C-alpha positions in Angstrom: 92.6 38.6 40.1 92.3 38.8 44.1 91.9 35.1 44.3 93.0 32.4 42.0 92.1 28.8 42.7 93.7 26.4 40.3 92.8 22.7 40.1 92.1 22.4 43.6 91.3 18.9 44.8 90.7 17.6 48.2 90.4 13.9 48.9 89.4 12.3 52.5 90.2 8.5 52.3 88.0 7.1 49.4 85.9 10.1 49.2 86.8 13.1 47.0 85.1 16.2 48.6 86.2 18.6 46.0 87.3 17.5 42.6 89.5 19.8 40.5 87.9 23.3 41.0 89.3 26.1 38.8 88.0 29.6 40.1 89.2 33.2 39.5 87.5 36.1 41.7 88.0 39.5 40.7 89.3 42.1 43.3 86.3 43.9 44.7 83.6 41.6 43.2 81.0 39.4 45.0 81.2 35.8 44.1 78.7 33.3 44.9 79.0 29.6 45.6 75.8 27.5 45.1 75.0 24.0 46.1 73.5 21.7 48.4 74.7 19.9 51.6 77.8 18.0 50.7 78.6 19.9 47.6 82.0 20.8 48.5 81.5 24.7 49.4 82.7 24.6 53.1 85.8 22.4 52.2 86.7 24.8 49.5 86.6 27.8 52.0 88.6 25.8 54.5 91.4 25.2 51.7 91.2 29.0 50.9 91.9 29.8 54.5 94.5 27.2 55.0 92.6 25.3 57.6 92.6 22.3 55.2 95.7 21.4 53.1 94.5 20.6 49.4 95.5 17.1 48.1 96.5 18.9 44.9 96.3 22.3 43.3 97.1 25.8 44.3 95.3 28.8 45.8 96.8 32.5 45.7 95.4 35.8 46.9 96.8 38.9 45.0 99.5 36.7 43.5 100.9 35.1 46.4 100.0 32.0 48.6 97.7 32.5 51.5 99.5 32.3 54.9 98.9 33.4 58.4 100.7 36.8 57.6 97.4 37.6 55.8 95.0 36.9 58.5 94.2 40.5 59.4 93.1 41.1 55.8 90.5 38.2 55.9 87.2 37.7 57.5 85.5 34.5 57.8 82.0 33.6 59.0 81.9 29.7 59.4 78.8 27.9 58.8 79.1 26.1 62.2 78.7 29.0 64.9 81.6 29.3 67.2 80.9 32.1 69.6 81.6 31.4 73.3 78.1 31.3 75.0 79.1 32.4 78.3 81.0 35.5 77.1 79.0 38.7 76.7 78.6 40.3 73.2 81.3 43.1 73.8 83.8 40.7 75.6 83.7 38.1 72.6 83.7 40.8 69.8 86.3 42.9 71.2 88.6 40.1 72.1 88.5 38.8 68.4 88.9 42.3 67.0 92.0 43.0 69.0 93.4 39.6 67.6 93.0 41.1 64.1 95.1 44.1 65.2 92.4 46.6 66.3 92.9 48.8 69.4 90.1 48.5 71.9 88.9 51.9 71.2 88.7 51.3 67.3 87.0 48.0 68.0 84.6 49.4 70.4 83.5 52.2 68.0 83.0 49.5 65.2 81.0 47.4 67.4 78.7 50.2 68.3 78.1 50.9 64.8 77.5 47.3 63.5 75.1 46.7 66.6 73.1 49.9 65.6 73.2 48.8 62.0 71.8 45.3 62.9 69.2 46.9 65.3 70.6 44.9 68.4 72.3 47.7 70.5 70.5 46.3 73.6 72.5 43.2 73.4 76.1 44.6 73.8 76.4 43.4 77.4 74.3 40.3 77.3 75.7 36.8 77.3 75.7 35.2 73.9 73.6 32.3 75.1 71.0 34.6 76.2 70.3 35.9 72.5 68.2 34.4 69.9 69.6 32.3 66.9 69.2 35.2 64.7 70.8 37.6 67.0 73.8 35.3 67.5 74.0 35.1 63.8 74.2 38.9 63.7 77.1 38.8 66.5 78.9 36.3 64.7 78.9 38.2 61.3 80.0 41.5 63.3 82.8 39.3 64.7 83.9 38.4 61.1 83.8 41.9 59.4 84.6 44.3 62.2 88.1 44.7 61.2 87.1 45.9 57.8 88.8 42.9 55.8 89.8 42.9 52.1 88.5 39.4 51.6 85.4 38.4 53.4 84.3 34.7 53.2 80.7 33.9 54.5 79.6 30.4 54.6 75.7 30.2 54.6 75.5 33.9 56.1 71.7 34.1 55.8 70.8 30.7 57.2 68.3 30.8 60.1 67.2 34.4 59.6 63.8 35.8 59.0 63.2 37.7 55.9 63.6 41.3 57.7 66.8 40.2 59.2 68.1 38.8 55.9 67.6 42.1 54.3 69.6 43.6 56.9 72.4 41.5 56.4 72.3 41.6 52.8 72.4 45.4 52.9 75.5 45.3 55.1 77.3 42.9 52.7 76.5 45.2 49.8 77.9 48.2 51.6 81.1 46.3 52.5 81.6 45.3 48.9 80.9 49.0 47.6 83.6 50.0 50.1 86.0 47.7 48.2 85.9 44.5 50.0 86.0 41.2 47.8 83.3 38.9 49.0 82.7 35.1 48.6 79.8 33.5 50.0 77.9 30.1 49.9 74.3 29.7 50.1 71.4 27.3 49.3 69.3 30.1 48.0 69.5 30.7 44.4 67.8 34.2 44.6 70.5 35.6 46.9 73.0 34.7 44.3 71.1 36.3 41.6 70.6 39.3 43.4 74.2 39.8 44.8 76.5 38.5 42.6 77.8 38.8 39.1 79.6 35.5 39.1 79.1 32.2 40.6 80.1 28.7 40.9 77.7 25.8 41.1 79.0 22.8 42.8 77.5 19.3 43.1 79.3 16.4 45.0 82.6 18.1 44.8 82.4 18.9 41.1 82.3 22.3 39.4 79.2 21.9 37.3 79.1 25.5 35.9 80.9 28.9 36.8 81.4 32.4 35.3 79.3 35.5 34.7 75.6 34.7 35.6 74.2 36.7 32.6 76.6 34.7 30.3 75.6 31.4 31.8 72.0 32.1 31.2 72.7 33.3 27.6 74.9 30.3 26.8 72.3 27.9 28.3 70.1 28.8 25.4 66.6 27.8 26.8 64.2 30.5 27.6 60.8 30.7 29.4 57.8 32.4 28.0 55.1 33.5 30.5 51.5 34.2 29.0 48.5 35.3 30.8 45.1 35.5 29.4 41.4 34.1 29.4 42.0 31.9 26.0 42.8 28.3 25.9 46.3 28.0 24.5 47.0 24.4 25.5 47.8 23.7 21.8 51.2 25.4 22.4 52.6 22.4 24.1 52.7 20.4 20.7 54.5 23.4 19.0 58.2 23.1 17.7 60.7 23.9 20.3 58.4 23.8 23.4 60.0 21.5 26.0 57.5 22.0 28.9 54.2 23.9 29.4 52.6 24.5 32.9 49.4 26.2 33.5 48.1 27.6 36.8 44.6 29.2 36.4 45.1 31.8 33.4 48.9 32.0 33.4 50.9 29.6 31.2 54.9 29.1 31.7 56.3 27.7 28.7 59.8 26.5 28.5 61.3 26.8 24.9 64.7 25.2 23.5 65.6 28.7 22.0 64.5 32.2 21.8 63.5 31.9 18.2 60.5 29.9 19.0 58.9 32.6 20.9 58.0 34.5 17.7 56.1 31.5 16.5 54.3 31.3 19.8 53.4 35.0 19.8 52.2 35.1 16.2 49.7 32.1 16.9 48.2 33.7 20.1 47.7 37.3 18.7 45.5 35.6 16.0 43.2 34.4 18.9 42.5 37.6 20.7 43.8 39.6 23.7 46.3 38.4 26.3 47.3 40.4 29.3 50.9 39.3 29.3 53.5 38.0 26.9 56.9 37.8 28.4 60.2 35.9 27.3 62.5 35.7 30.2 66.0 34.1 30.8 66.1 30.7 32.4 66.3 30.4 36.2 69.5 29.0 38.1 67.3 26.2 39.1 66.5 25.3 35.6 70.0 25.2 34.7 70.9 23.2 37.8 68.3 20.7 37.0 69.6 20.6 33.2 73.2 20.1 34.3 72.8 17.7 37.4 69.7 15.9 36.1 67.8 16.2 39.3 66.0 19.1 41.2 68.1 21.4 43.4 68.3 20.5 47.1 
């Protein structure tokens, strides 16, 4: 394992921000932390980085405790933006790159590559305060990854970006992962975790609600979703065995069932009625799992 988090807890006074979390992140993988504000994601990241000391528990990277001797191997994008507004982009990024052990020449070449990749080459010599929030976010990400770190921790990397720029940054994250970087990121957006990660941890109020392989989590959850499209009235399905919920939008029905076996009964009933454009059984969404585990809608 690249990163092992064992029984990590962080208490601030009377408040338990992180409550006995256990996570193993495989080397070269992409791991997602999912949870609303106050879930404990940022506190966990700060403990990994030794910015906060755990109240109890241990964290190791490649079998040893994380310390400042590993700084050059780690990249961190904090949720709070920390660029100096009065500096030019080149001044800020090159300074941070040199702190990570890069030569000025190496750093400048890497900066040019990433500015081109993010389609912001014209901003190299602009002051950071003159950039849009989205472009500031790009520069902050470049600062975090310019030294090609082994372990990359991204706290809400896609926040404040329009859909086009989200795709640009997602492609960059995928590229870094394909080159061998282990990437851990937090987000409010379930679809980003489903697209990018094989494994995740859902946090709620500091507690580890569910974690592990996403496909296995969905399989173990049991519930499935049946989607039916057609012109016939099939409202009777809501009273069939195993049906938990049924929603209709025009001629599309979305039906939650307790187990996959109930889908066959539904299929047999509707095929007796006539033609239907669509019948599909799919895995539950992460949102469905969150609601079931937490007892409320995802924030």
